[in-house]
VMD Tcl script that draws the C-alpha trace (Angstrom):
set ca {
  {1.69 -14.54 27.87}
  {3.46 -13.92 24.51}
  {0.86 -13.26 21.98}
  {2.31 -15.68 19.36}
  {2.34 -18.38 22.29}
  {-1.41 -18.21 22.62}
  {-2.90 -20.02 19.95}
  {-0.13 -23.51 20.77}
  {-1.40 -22.96 24.31}
  {-4.90 -22.70 23.39}
  {-4.28 -26.06 21.19}
  {-2.42 -27.73 23.94}
  {-5.66 -26.67 26.52}
  {-8.07 -27.76 24.08}
  {-6.12 -31.11 23.36}
  {-6.24 -31.93 27.17}
  {-9.80 -30.96 27.49}
  {-10.68 -33.61 24.53}
  {-8.91 -36.33 26.23}
  {-10.03 -35.47 29.26}
  {-14.05 -35.81 28.34}
  {-13.42 -38.00 25.39}
  {-15.53 -41.40 25.92}
  {-18.32 -38.97 28.35}
  {-20.24 -38.32 25.63}
  {-21.01 -34.35 25.62}
  {-24.59 -35.43 24.16}
  {-23.84 -32.97 21.11}
  {-25.77 -34.90 17.86}
  {-27.49 -34.35 14.73}
  {-29.95 -35.84 13.08}
  {-28.69 -34.22 9.59}
  {-25.07 -33.71 7.74}
  {-23.54 -30.60 8.59}
  {-21.46 -28.71 6.25}
  {-18.15 -28.26 7.76}
  {-15.97 -26.52 5.87}
  {-15.86 -25.21 1.88}
  {-13.07 -24.48 -0.42}
  {-13.56 -21.86 -1.88}
  {-14.88 -20.55 1.65}
  {-18.31 -19.37 1.85}
  {-18.37 -15.12 1.86}
  {-14.89 -15.17 0.51}
  {-12.90 -14.40 -2.45}
  {-10.30 -16.56 -4.20}
  {-7.40 -14.61 -6.00}
  {-7.51 -17.37 -8.99}
  {-10.37 -19.14 -10.51}
  {-10.69 -22.50 -8.49}
  {-10.48 -25.78 -10.18}
  {-13.18 -27.34 -8.25}
  {-15.38 -27.05 -5.61}
  {-15.12 -28.96 -2.29}
  {-17.52 -29.59 0.27}
  {-16.69 -31.24 3.52}
  {-19.69 -33.42 5.54}
  {-19.29 -34.28 9.47}
  {-20.80 -37.33 8.27}
  {-20.76 -39.45 4.98}
  {-23.61 -38.36 2.45}
  {-24.98 -39.57 -0.61}
  {-24.78 -36.45 -3.88}
  {-28.30 -35.46 -5.21}
  {-28.67 -34.91 -9.10}
  {-27.34 -32.76 -9.32}
  {-25.29 -32.06 -6.21}
  {-23.53 -29.29 -6.84}
  {-25.24 -26.04 -8.75}
  {-23.28 -22.95 -9.27}
  {-24.87 -19.55 -10.77}
  {-22.95 -16.76 -11.40}
  {-23.62 -13.11 -10.10}
  {-26.44 -12.40 -13.33}
  {-28.00 -15.99 -12.26}
  {-26.98 -17.47 -14.89}
  {-25.99 -21.44 -14.40}
  {-22.36 -22.54 -14.57}
  {-21.35 -25.76 -15.97}
  {-20.70 -28.13 -13.72}
  {-19.39 -32.16 -13.64}
  {-20.28 -34.36 -12.33}
  {-19.86 -34.53 -8.28}
  {-17.55 -36.82 -6.74}
  {-17.08 -37.99 -3.11}
  {-14.13 -38.99 -0.94}
  {-13.03 -39.65 2.65}
  {-15.56 -42.18 2.52}
  {-18.35 -39.64 1.53}
  {-17.84 -37.10 3.93}
  {-16.33 -35.07 1.23}
  {-18.24 -34.16 -2.23}
  {-16.10 -32.18 -5.25}
  {-17.23 -30.67 -8.53}
  {-15.34 -29.17 -11.26}
  {-16.09 -26.15 -13.25}
  {-16.52 -27.23 -17.12}
  {-15.49 -23.92 -17.98}
  {-12.39 -21.61 -16.03}
  {-14.52 -19.27 -13.78}
  {-14.32 -15.68 -14.69}
  {-13.96 -12.72 -11.92}
  {-16.95 -12.05 -10.22}
  {-19.26 -13.70 -7.33}
  {-20.54 -16.82 -7.57}
  {-23.50 -18.71 -5.50}
  {-23.06 -22.59 -4.64}
  {-26.51 -24.56 -4.08}
  {-25.81 -28.39 -2.96}
  {-27.90 -30.82 -2.16}
  {-27.05 -33.93 -0.68}
  {-28.77 -37.04 1.28}
  {-27.90 -37.89 5.05}
  {-27.77 -41.23 6.90}
  {-31.39 -40.62 7.80}
  {-32.45 -40.41 4.20}
  {-33.44 -36.91 4.16}
  {-32.87 -34.13 1.71}
  {-30.60 -31.35 2.56}
  {-29.84 -28.11 1.00}
  {-28.37 -25.04 1.50}
  {-26.06 -22.40 -0.48}
  {-22.99 -20.06 0.16}
  {-21.54 -17.15 -1.61}
  {-17.37 -17.14 -2.95}
  {-16.05 -14.63 -5.07}
  {-13.02 -15.17 -7.83}
  {-10.84 -12.02 -7.64}
  {-8.48 -10.29 -10.42}
  {-4.62 -11.77 -11.18}
  {-2.07 -9.24 -10.01}
  {0.61 -8.10 -12.11}
  {3.70 -5.70 -11.05}
  {1.04 -2.74 -10.74}
  {0.59 -0.69 -7.82}
  {3.45 -2.69 -5.57}
  {5.08 -1.64 -3.00}
  {7.89 -2.42 -0.73}
  {9.09 -1.94 3.07}
  {12.40 -1.23 2.03}
  {13.36 1.22 -0.72}
  {11.52 1.15 -3.98}
  {11.51 4.06 -6.35}
  {8.64 4.94 -8.49}
  {10.08 5.76 -11.78}
  {7.08 7.22 -13.53}
  {7.16 9.77 -10.62}
  {10.79 10.31 -10.78}
  {10.41 11.14 -14.56}
  {7.85 13.66 -14.05}
  {8.84 14.86 -10.90}
  {12.15 15.90 -13.53}
  {9.71 17.85 -15.17}
  {8.88 19.88 -12.55}
  {12.53 20.36 -11.08}
  {13.74 21.22 -14.67}
  {10.91 23.69 -15.29}
  {11.34 25.37 -11.73}
  {14.73 25.86 -11.94}
  {14.86 27.76 -15.82}
  {11.88 29.62 -14.32}
  {13.62 30.54 -10.77}
  {17.35 30.04 -11.93}
  {16.15 32.13 -15.04}
  {14.38 35.07 -13.29}
  {18.33 35.41 -10.73}
  {20.58 35.34 -13.58}
  {18.25 37.91 -15.60}
  {20.13 40.62 -13.64}
  {23.61 39.94 -14.43}
  {22.37 40.04 -18.22}
  {20.17 42.74 -17.92}
  {23.15 44.82 -16.44}
  {25.52 43.94 -19.20}
  {23.27 45.27 -21.63}
  {22.82 48.47 -19.96}
  {26.41 48.45 -20.65}
  {27.11 47.99 -24.08}
  {23.05 47.94 -25.37}
  {24.15 46.42 -28.55}
  {24.20 42.78 -27.06}
  {21.38 40.85 -28.57}
  {18.69 40.32 -26.21}
  {18.41 36.91 -24.45}
  {15.14 35.98 -23.65}
  {13.59 35.03 -20.20}
  {12.82 31.68 -19.47}
  {10.64 32.26 -16.81}
  {7.49 31.42 -19.04}
  {8.67 28.44 -20.41}
  {10.09 26.95 -17.26}
  {6.81 27.20 -15.57}
  {4.96 25.81 -18.45}
  {7.69 22.79 -18.05}
  {7.22 22.55 -14.74}
  {3.84 22.71 -14.76}
  {3.33 19.50 -17.04}
  {5.37 17.44 -14.81}
  {2.73 18.59 -11.76}
  {-0.29 17.98 -14.31}
  {1.37 14.08 -15.07}
  {1.94 13.58 -11.44}
  {-1.96 14.41 -10.51}
  {-2.97 12.11 -13.08}
  {-0.99 9.32 -12.25}
  {-2.17 9.90 -8.46}
  {-5.70 10.02 -9.40}
  {-5.61 6.94 -12.03}
  {-3.95 4.95 -8.73}
  {-6.50 6.34 -6.20}
  {-9.45 5.51 -9.00}
  {-10.91 9.00 -8.31}
  {-10.07 11.90 -9.17}
  {-11.22 13.63 -5.89}
  {-8.20 12.56 -4.20}
  {-6.84 15.46 -5.67}
  {-8.68 18.17 -2.98}
  {-9.28 15.06 -0.38}
  {-5.90 13.92 0.52}
  {-2.53 15.88 1.23}
  {-0.58 15.05 -1.80}
  {-3.29 16.01 -4.35}
  {-3.53 19.22 -2.23}
  {0.11 19.43 -2.73}
  {0.11 19.33 -6.51}
  {-2.82 21.74 -6.57}
  {-0.90 24.01 -4.79}
  {2.14 23.47 -7.39}
  {-0.01 23.36 -10.27}
  {-1.81 26.98 -9.19}
  {1.69 28.54 -8.52}
  {3.67 27.75 -11.74}
  {0.49 28.97 -13.79}
  {-0.01 31.93 -12.13}
  {4.03 32.56 -12.29}
  {3.67 32.10 -15.97}
  {0.76 34.32 -15.93}
  {2.46 36.84 -14.31}
  {6.10 36.81 -16.34}
  {3.80 36.87 -19.66}
  {2.51 40.38 -18.65}
  {6.47 42.13 -18.44}
  {6.98 41.95 -14.59}
  {9.11 38.94 -14.42}
  {10.32 39.76 -10.48}
  {6.70 39.27 -9.29}
  {6.74 35.82 -10.80}
  {9.00 34.70 -7.63}
  {6.33 34.88 -5.09}
  {4.53 31.92 -6.66}
  {7.83 30.25 -7.61}
  {8.86 30.42 -4.22}
  {5.30 28.58 -3.17}
  {5.55 26.01 -5.14}
  {8.99 25.55 -3.13}
  {7.73 25.34 -0.03}
  {4.66 23.31 -0.98}
  {7.63 20.36 -2.28}
  {9.37 21.10 1.31}
  {5.86 19.71 2.49}
  {5.53 16.71 0.73}
  {9.96 15.87 1.47}
  {10.95 12.90 3.20}
  {12.47 15.38 5.35}
  {9.20 16.90 6.60}
  {8.11 14.05 7.84}
  {10.88 12.02 9.05}
  {11.03 15.62 10.90}
  {7.95 17.80 10.82}
  {8.74 21.87 10.20}
  {12.44 22.12 9.70}
  {12.84 19.24 7.75}
  {10.24 20.56 5.46}
  {11.88 23.97 5.61}
  {15.62 22.58 4.96}
  {14.48 20.69 2.23}
  {12.75 23.89 0.67}
  {15.90 25.60 1.02}
  {18.04 22.67 -0.91}
  {15.55 22.83 -3.86}
  {15.96 26.42 -3.97}
  {19.83 26.94 -3.96}
  {19.83 24.06 -6.44}
  {16.78 25.18 -8.80}
  {18.88 29.02 -8.56}
  {22.47 27.24 -9.31}
  {20.86 24.66 -12.50}
  {18.89 27.65 -13.79}
  {21.49 30.48 -13.71}
  {24.22 28.62 -15.28}
  {21.32 27.60 -18.09}
  {20.70 31.31 -18.42}
  {24.37 32.16 -18.23}
  {25.06 29.43 -21.04}
  {22.67 31.11 -23.42}
  {24.34 34.56 -22.92}
  {27.15 33.20 -23.64}
  {26.90 31.50 -26.48}
  {24.70 35.01 -27.94}
  {27.74 36.98 -27.19}
  {30.83 34.31 -27.96}
  {32.22 37.84 -30.01}
  {32.28 39.97 -27.42}
  {34.72 38.55 -25.19}
  {34.50 41.72 -22.05}
  {30.63 40.78 -21.71}
  {31.20 36.86 -21.81}
  {33.85 37.34 -19.03}
  {31.21 39.40 -17.21}
  {28.29 37.38 -17.11}
  {30.87 34.50 -16.32}
  {31.87 36.21 -13.52}
  {28.16 37.17 -12.10}
  {27.19 33.55 -12.37}
  {30.29 31.95 -10.65}
  {29.88 34.77 -7.42}
  {26.22 32.91 -7.25}
  {27.21 29.59 -7.77}
  {29.46 29.71 -4.89}
  {27.02 30.65 -3.07}
  {24.06 27.91 -3.95}
  {27.03 25.11 -4.03}
  {27.45 25.87 -0.40}
  {24.06 25.83 0.69}
  {23.30 22.55 -1.37}
  {26.12 20.98 0.26}
  {24.97 21.84 3.41}
  {21.32 21.14 3.11}
  {21.90 18.00 1.11}
  {24.53 16.68 4.17}
  {21.66 17.68 6.64}
  {18.77 15.89 4.93}
  {20.61 12.99 4.31}
  {21.49 12.43 7.86}
  {18.02 12.89 8.62}
  {16.78 10.25 6.47}
  {19.50 7.16 6.33}
  {22.50 6.22 8.37}
  {26.03 6.15 6.53}
  {26.02 2.38 6.73}
  {23.07 2.03 4.39}
  {24.33 4.50 1.82}
  {26.08 1.80 -0.48}
  {23.44 -1.14 0.62}
  {20.00 0.93 -0.78}
  {18.38 1.96 -3.22}
  {17.93 5.74 -1.81}
  {21.67 5.42 -0.55}
  {23.04 4.34 -4.15}
  {20.93 7.06 -5.55}
  {22.38 9.80 -3.52}
  {25.91 8.57 -3.36}
  {25.49 9.33 -7.74}
  {23.99 12.48 -6.48}
  {26.95 13.38 -4.18}
  {29.33 12.69 -7.64}
  {27.38 14.54 -9.79}
  {27.32 18.09 -7.72}
  {31.51 17.24 -6.96}
  {31.84 16.83 -10.73}
  {29.60 20.19 -11.45}
  {31.79 22.13 -8.89}
  {35.07 20.89 -10.51}
  {33.97 22.38 -13.89}
  {32.48 25.33 -12.21}
  {35.92 26.29 -10.50}
  {37.49 25.40 -14.12}
  {35.62 27.96 -15.72}
  {36.56 30.32 -12.86}
  {40.20 29.81 -13.06}
  {39.53 30.73 -17.30}
  {38.55 33.94 -15.97}
  {41.68 35.06 -14.68}
  {43.41 35.96 -18.42}
  {41.69 36.95 -21.20}
  {43.85 34.59 -23.16}
  {42.29 32.03 -21.06}
  {38.51 33.25 -21.90}
  {37.82 31.04 -24.89}
  {38.38 28.22 -22.95}
  {34.95 28.87 -21.34}
  {32.62 26.96 -23.56}
  {33.10 23.18 -23.27}
  {33.33 23.65 -19.06}
  {30.11 25.63 -19.05}
  {28.38 23.61 -21.11}
  {29.69 20.04 -19.26}
  {28.66 21.51 -16.14}
  {25.19 22.25 -17.12}
  {24.46 18.83 -18.29}
  {26.00 17.64 -15.04}
  {23.57 19.96 -13.16}
  {20.45 18.56 -15.63}
  {21.31 14.99 -13.97}
  {21.61 16.16 -10.41}
  {18.19 17.47 -10.86}
  {17.35 13.68 -12.15}
  {18.76 12.23 -9.39}
  {17.10 14.47 -6.96}
  {13.70 13.32 -8.54}
  {14.48 10.11 -7.97}
  {15.53 10.18 -4.40}
  {12.34 12.23 -4.04}
  {10.57 9.16 -5.47}
  {12.56 6.70 -3.67}
  {11.33 5.40 -0.17}
  {14.32 6.03 2.50}
  {16.14 2.89 3.57}
  {14.70 3.31 7.48}
  {11.13 1.97 7.48}
  {10.65 3.64 10.73}
  {10.59 7.42 9.34}
  {7.82 6.51 7.36}
  {4.66 7.97 8.32}
  {2.06 6.15 10.22}
  {-1.21 5.77 8.27}
  {-3.79 8.82 8.69}
  {-6.50 8.37 11.35}
  {-9.18 6.24 9.97}
  {-12.04 7.86 9.19}
  {-15.53 5.86 10.76}
  {-16.07 2.38 11.11}
  {-12.84 0.06 10.67}
  {-13.91 -3.20 8.94}
  {-10.69 -5.88 9.95}
  {-10.23 -8.56 8.10}
  {-7.29 -11.10 8.23}
  {-5.68 -14.32 6.32}
  {-2.56 -16.06 5.38}
  {-0.51 -16.06 1.87}
  {1.27 -18.86 2.07}
  {3.53 -18.37 6.11}
  {2.86 -14.81 5.64}
  {0.33 -12.80 7.78}
  {-1.80 -9.65 6.66}
  {-4.15 -8.12 8.58}
  {-6.43 -5.85 6.73}
  {-8.40 -2.57 8.31}
  {-10.60 -1.28 5.76}
  {-12.21 2.25 6.23}
  {-13.76 5.43 4.39}
  {-11.39 6.07 1.31}
  {-8.76 4.26 3.49}
  {-7.02 0.81 3.39}
  {-4.12 -0.59 5.95}
  {-2.67 -3.73 5.34}
  {0.31 -4.74 7.81}
  {2.31 -7.87 7.30}
  {4.17 -10.47 9.57}
  {5.79 -13.66 9.65}
  {7.01 -16.20 12.28}
  {9.68 -15.38 14.72}
  {12.43 -17.99 14.59}
  {15.05 -18.40 17.46}
  {14.33 -16.90 20.81}
  {10.70 -14.87 21.03}
  {12.32 -12.52 23.55}
  {15.10 -11.74 21.05}
  {15.17 -8.08 19.18}
  {13.00 -8.79 16.05}
  {15.28 -8.84 13.54}
  {14.67 -6.49 10.09}
  {12.13 -8.31 7.45}
  {11.89 -6.93 4.06}
  {8.09 -7.00 2.79}
  {6.67 -6.47 -0.67}
  {2.80 -5.73 -1.16}
  {0.69 -5.73 -4.42}
  {-2.81 -4.99 -4.73}
  {-5.66 -4.39 -7.06}
  {-9.64 -4.08 -5.86}
  {-12.68 -5.52 -7.93}
  {-16.18 -4.29 -7.02}
  {-19.21 -5.34 -7.84}
  {-19.94 -2.72 -10.22}
  {-17.17 -4.59 -12.33}
  {-14.33 -1.62 -11.40}
  {-11.25 -2.58 -10.77}
  {-8.10 -0.35 -9.67}
  {-4.71 -1.15 -8.39}
  {-3.48 0.15 -4.97}
  {-1.13 3.01 -5.03}
  {0.55 1.48 -1.75}
  {2.99 3.37 0.51}
  {5.21 2.17 3.62}
  {3.69 3.37 7.27}
  {6.41 1.34 9.08}
  {7.78 -1.88 9.53}
  {5.48 -4.59 7.65}
  {2.46 -1.84 7.03}
  {1.21 -0.55 3.97}
  {-1.33 2.10 3.41}
  {-3.11 3.11 0.09}
  {-6.16 5.15 -0.76}
  {-9.36 2.62 -1.31}
  {-12.63 3.87 -2.82}
  {-14.89 0.84 -1.41}
  {-18.42 0.51 -3.35}
  {-21.63 -0.70 -1.77}
  {-21.80 -3.98 -1.82}
  {-19.01 -6.42 -2.10}
  {-15.68 -5.17 -2.88}
  {-12.89 -8.49 -4.33}
  {-9.61 -7.66 -2.54}
  {-6.85 -9.23 -4.18}
  {-2.82 -8.48 -2.83}
  {0.02 -10.26 -3.20}
  {2.13 -10.58 -0.41}
  {6.12 -11.49 0.10}
  {8.82 -11.75 2.53}
  {11.97 -12.58 2.28}
  {13.09 -16.24 3.77}
  {9.18 -17.26 4.07}
  {6.70 -18.56 1.51}
  {4.27 -16.06 -0.04}
  {1.47 -16.05 -2.59}
  {-1.62 -14.29 -3.73}
  {-4.96 -14.26 -1.54}
  {-8.08 -12.28 -2.15}
  {-10.72 -11.14 0.71}
  {-14.31 -10.19 0.25}
  {-14.57 -6.69 1.47}
  {-18.24 -5.86 1.97}
  {-19.74 -2.00 2.60}
  {-20.64 -0.05 4.50}
  {-20.63 -2.05 7.73}
  {-22.37 -0.94 11.23}
  {-21.28 -1.19 14.40}
  {-21.17 -5.11 16.35}
  {-20.16 -4.45 19.85}
  {-23.63 -5.18 20.99}
  {-24.57 -8.09 18.72}
  {-21.03 -9.55 19.91}
  {-22.11 -9.59 23.31}
  {-25.32 -11.44 22.22}
  {-23.48 -14.00 20.52}
  {-21.15 -15.01 23.21}
  {-24.41 -14.74 25.70}
  {-26.44 -17.50 23.50}
  {-22.87 -19.50 22.82}
  {-22.41 -19.77 26.33}
  {-26.01 -20.68 27.56}
  {-25.70 -23.98 25.10}
  {-23.79 -25.65 28.30}
  {-22.35 -28.19 25.09}
  {-21.05 -27.92 21.85}
  {-19.29 -29.43 19.36}
  {-16.08 -27.81 17.25}
  {-14.64 -28.85 14.33}
  {-11.72 -27.62 14.04}
  {-8.55 -27.00 11.00}
  {-5.33 -25.11 11.65}
  {-2.33 -24.54 9.43}
  {0.24 -22.06 9.31}
  {0.98 -22.39 5.67}
  {-1.98 -21.92 2.92}
  {0.54 -23.10 -0.09}
  {-0.03 -26.82 1.41}
  {-2.99 -28.90 1.36}
  {-6.29 -28.27 3.45}
  {-5.68 -29.78 6.99}
  {-7.95 -32.43 7.99}
  {-10.00 -31.24 10.58}
  {-10.39 -32.15 14.39}
  {-13.80 -32.88 16.42}
  {-13.56 -31.37 19.99}
  {-16.78 -32.17 22.50}
  {-16.07 -29.39 25.03}
  {-18.29 -27.18 27.64}
  {-19.15 -24.30 25.76}
  {-17.94 -22.23 28.72}
  {-14.40 -23.89 28.71}
  {-13.93 -23.29 24.68}
  {-15.04 -19.62 25.20}
  {-12.58 -19.24 27.74}
  {-10.13 -19.79 25.32}
  {-11.15 -16.67 23.00}
  {-10.30 -13.65 22.43}
  {-13.70 -12.83 22.83}
  {-14.82 -14.71 25.89}
  {-16.03 -11.52 27.41}
  {-18.37 -10.42 24.66}
  {-15.86 -7.42 23.48}
  {-13.46 -6.82 20.89}
  {-11.22 -3.40 20.38}
  {-12.80 -3.90 16.61}
  {-15.86 -5.28 16.03}
  {-18.37 -4.47 12.68}
  {-21.51 -5.84 11.61}
  {-21.65 -7.15 7.72}
  {-23.88 -6.56 5.78}
  {-26.12 -9.53 5.52}
  {-26.47 -12.14 2.91}
  {-29.52 -14.40 2.83}
  {-30.02 -13.47 6.79}
  {-27.09 -14.31 7.86}
  {-25.48 -11.99 10.34}
  {-21.44 -11.73 9.67}
  {-19.30 -9.62 12.94}
  {-15.57 -8.62 11.96}
  {-13.36 -8.51 15.14}
  {-10.34 -7.42 14.85}
  {-7.67 -7.08 17.92}
  {-4.78 -4.96 16.42}
  {-2.52 -5.13 19.38}
  {-2.27 -8.96 19.14}
  {-1.95 -8.70 15.70}
  {-5.25 -11.12 15.14}
  {-8.64 -10.88 13.49}
  {-11.72 -13.01 13.64}
  {-14.80 -13.54 11.44}
  {-17.73 -14.87 13.14}
  {-21.04 -16.45 11.76}
  {-23.72 -16.26 13.44}
  {-27.02 -19.59 13.07}
  {-30.51 -18.21 13.05}
  {-30.64 -18.54 17.48}
  {-27.68 -15.75 17.30}
  {-25.23 -18.14 18.28}
  {-21.67 -18.79 17.06}
  {-21.79 -21.09 14.20}
  {-18.50 -20.90 12.23}
  {-15.50 -19.05 12.79}
  {-11.97 -17.64 11.13}
  {-9.28 -17.16 13.34}
  {-6.02 -15.47 12.12}
  {-3.01 -14.27 13.71}
  {0.48 -13.65 12.83}
  {1.01 -17.03 11.98}
  {-1.88 -19.25 11.85}
  {-5.24 -19.93 10.18}
  {-7.93 -21.18 12.04}
  {-11.30 -22.47 10.71}
  {-14.13 -23.45 13.13}
  {-17.27 -24.94 12.58}
  {-19.60 -25.43 15.69}
  {-22.79 -27.86 16.60}
  {-25.23 -27.59 19.30}
  {-27.39 -30.28 20.77}
  {-30.46 -30.73 19.79}
  {-33.58 -29.56 21.71}
  {-34.20 -32.40 24.02}
  {-30.86 -34.28 23.73}
  {-28.59 -31.82 26.13}
}
mol new
graphics top color blue
foreach p $ca { graphics top sphere $p radius 0.5 }
foreach p [lrange $ca 0 end-1] q [lrange $ca 1 end] { graphics top cylinder $p $q radius 0.2 }
display resetview
């Protein structure tokens, strides 16, 4: 049976069972009122401060005085308005006097049931942080312009250092023939330092987005930046000693590191990175050699033979670098983006701009070469080579933008790294967008989904998702998530989980569907929960009969649905659940809060997550189940001893 059809099938089966046993009397009863649902939910988080605290019971209740008391994380009482009842006394609501600040809150409630006994309990919830545009990532093409600017500094510095080093051979030869020519100072040291500034900026941005400097030596992108920083610093140090030729070795190391981190190396490991490295090296030599040549032409302008000599040497070099840039650039473009996406995606549009700039620079280089044919036309060189140098600097900017833009084809995006340690699965709905979260040591993976339209068996259409997020810890720290795409509907980011409660706030959007902002409470650390799940299923099955209050929604932007009561045999109910056999692909035990045990279950292949709360007898007392298009909340009641 298709995965998405299971919730509908399960609901139909439960409805038929309800009709079949209605009036038969399962014998499930309770002497005291039972809290069914709360808003905000128990042990959950909300992205915005709630306007009210709402409790829903299975029978009419009378509020005590006071009926709802709220304390913040420091134990201070939060001023609350008087409690109000609705739905014939089954719903109790109280409003905070002031807006609740981000943090964790404990709600203590007291009511009197129909039997006259006072019942009181408490539950927790958290308020997250409002999201801004920070830390956003889109499955489709998106450009980080901050990274693009810093990477442009890196590319420009690399070009000045590597290209200048190559072009020095031509000017050195000219001065050997005519020692009276002014010395054209080397740009290797200055270029290496400019590139180093760009790398340090990229490193700072990466550490800030991850919330820890450890990402620089614990994650692949950080190690690439450290390699580049070391290469540029070494090149500057070697060149400053006068042995500039040896600076080429660490500069080649920088080029290789850029090849490793490139989009092409992700799409085609090994040869894709090699092609990118050759492309970058050729472009750097072209740009840097031209910059060095322009400086020589301006310094030697009165010596026309020297000008012709140095320009002729540059043009011979430019021919080869141009051919290599075009060949490797074409191979990389065909690897990363289909031709049909050139004008319809951000990556394709930036690529087209780069191609136009390269073509224009090539035309100016050809003009300069033609000017060398006769001495009379040498005076026309100055303007074309100046314009060519400006265009090539713009080419580097376009290259930096491409390196900071997600390619159009999301299938080329790398899968998330393998998790380390236990994986905590959680799920929810943001409007109509399904959210499945996998939290592991230093990593967060979020998968978004939308309901299917039309024929279920038809190919699933492409979907454009957007996601942004932040983490707020129990210690008061917060940081934006550096999200990147990892496939269709998939996003991954480095994440540092503090011991205790972490509030994960996510803003999700999908074209054609209602999205929204949600928050999840991520307790840390977790422990394996497979044995606990098996015992909970056995204890629940042993009860024989149970009453389930169930609320189902497929759009969380609408009103809270009215729960439905189902009186069922425990065996029959469990047979419809994904954990019916007492196992789950992912099963972890969450840290205990007030002695309550909770289990988080994940079914990645089905896009389903389940959060179970167990009672003192080890039975399932609450369940929250999410799949690609449903959010199901259930509360379980069991027969009192002696009334089975």
